C-alpha positions in Angstrom: 4.9 99.6 -61.4 2.8 96.4 -61.9 -1.1 95.8 -63.8 -3.3 94.7 -61.5 -6.7 94.9 -63.4 -8.1 95.1 -67.0 -11.4 96.0 -67.1 -13.9 96.5 -69.9 -14.1 99.9 -70.1 -12.4 103.4 -68.4 -15.5 103.3 -66.1 -14.5 100.3 -64.5 -10.7 101.4 -65.1 -11.5 104.9 -63.0 -14.2 102.3 -60.5 -11.7 100.1 -59.5 -9.1 103.3 -58.9 -10.8 104.5 -56.7 -11.2 101.2 -54.6 -7.8 100.7 -54.9 -7.0 104.5 -53.5 -9.7 104.0 -50.8 -7.3 101.5 -49.5 -4.1 104.0 -49.5 -2.5 101.9 -52.5 -1.2 104.3 -55.4 -2.5 103.8 -58.5 -2.6 104.7 -62.2 -5.3 104.3 -65.2 -3.6 103.8 -68.4 -4.6 103.0 -72.4 -8.3 105.5 -72.0 -7.0 107.6 -74.2 -6.8 105.0 -76.4 -10.7 103.7 -75.8 -11.8 106.2 -77.8 -10.1 105.0 -80.8 -11.4 101.6 -80.7 -12.3 100.1 -84.1 -8.9 101.8 -85.7 -6.3 99.9 -83.4 -6.6 96.5 -82.5 -8.3 95.8 -79.0 -5.2 94.0 -76.7 -3.8 94.4 -73.1 -1.8 97.0 -74.3 -4.1 99.0 -75.4 -7.2 98.7 -73.4 -7.9 100.5 -70.4 -5.6 98.7 -67.2 -4.7 99.6 -63.6 -1.5 99.4 -62.5 -0.2 100.2 -58.7 2.7 102.4 -58.6 4.7 100.8 -55.9 5.5 96.9 -56.8 5.3 96.5 -53.0 1.4 97.2 -53.1 1.0 94.9 -55.9 -0.1 91.7 -53.4 -2.5 94.1 -51.1 -4.3 95.5 -54.9 -4.4 91.5 -55.9 -5.9 90.7 -52.2 -8.4 93.9 -52.2 -9.2 93.0 -55.7 -10.1 89.2 -55.3 -12.5 90.2 -52.5 -15.0 92.1 -54.8 -17.7 91.3 -56.9 -16.0 92.8 -59.9 -16.5 89.3 -61.8 -13.5 88.5 -64.6 -12.3 91.3 -66.4 -10.4 90.3 -69.6 -9.9 92.9 -73.3 -12.5 91.8 -75.3 -10.1 89.9 -77.6 -10.7 86.3 -77.7 -7.2 84.3 -76.6 -6.2 88.0 -75.2 -4.7 87.8 -71.4 -7.3 86.8 -68.5 -7.9 87.2 -65.1 -8.8 83.9 -62.7 -12.6 84.5 -61.4 -11.2 82.8 -58.3 -7.8 84.4 -57.0 -7.3 87.1 -58.9 -4.0 86.1 -60.9 -3.1 87.6 -64.8 -2.7 84.4 -66.8 -1.6 84.6 -70.5 -3.1 83.6 -72.9 -1.9 80.3 -73.9 -2.9 79.3 -70.3 -6.9 77.2 -70.3 -6.6 77.5 -66.3 -4.9 79.3 -64.0 -1.2 79.1 -63.5 -1.7 79.9 -59.2 -4.4 78.0 -58.0 -5.9 75.6 -61.3 -9.0 77.5 -61.4 -10.5 76.4 -65.4 -10.3 79.6 -67.4 -14.0 80.6 -68.4 
């Protein structure tokens, strides 16, 4: 199982889940139960809702589908957390100021 998307909220997570399921990609939304206690727990990529592909073999196709959608850059609302490249959709760790995959600057 691999994470493919970190949305802004559970609604966006389920929208992305539905879009990927429409492409016959099996996905799971994790972390949405913690959304109701935000403010009580730190907001990190681990506590934000996230969308995961169940089969690792679907990861590349899911990234392709998401890259073609006008979702914009979705990242946790914590400054300095993981971030998704707006150009290629690759997830990058917080220390990178540009995408390691395509070289686009972090925005």
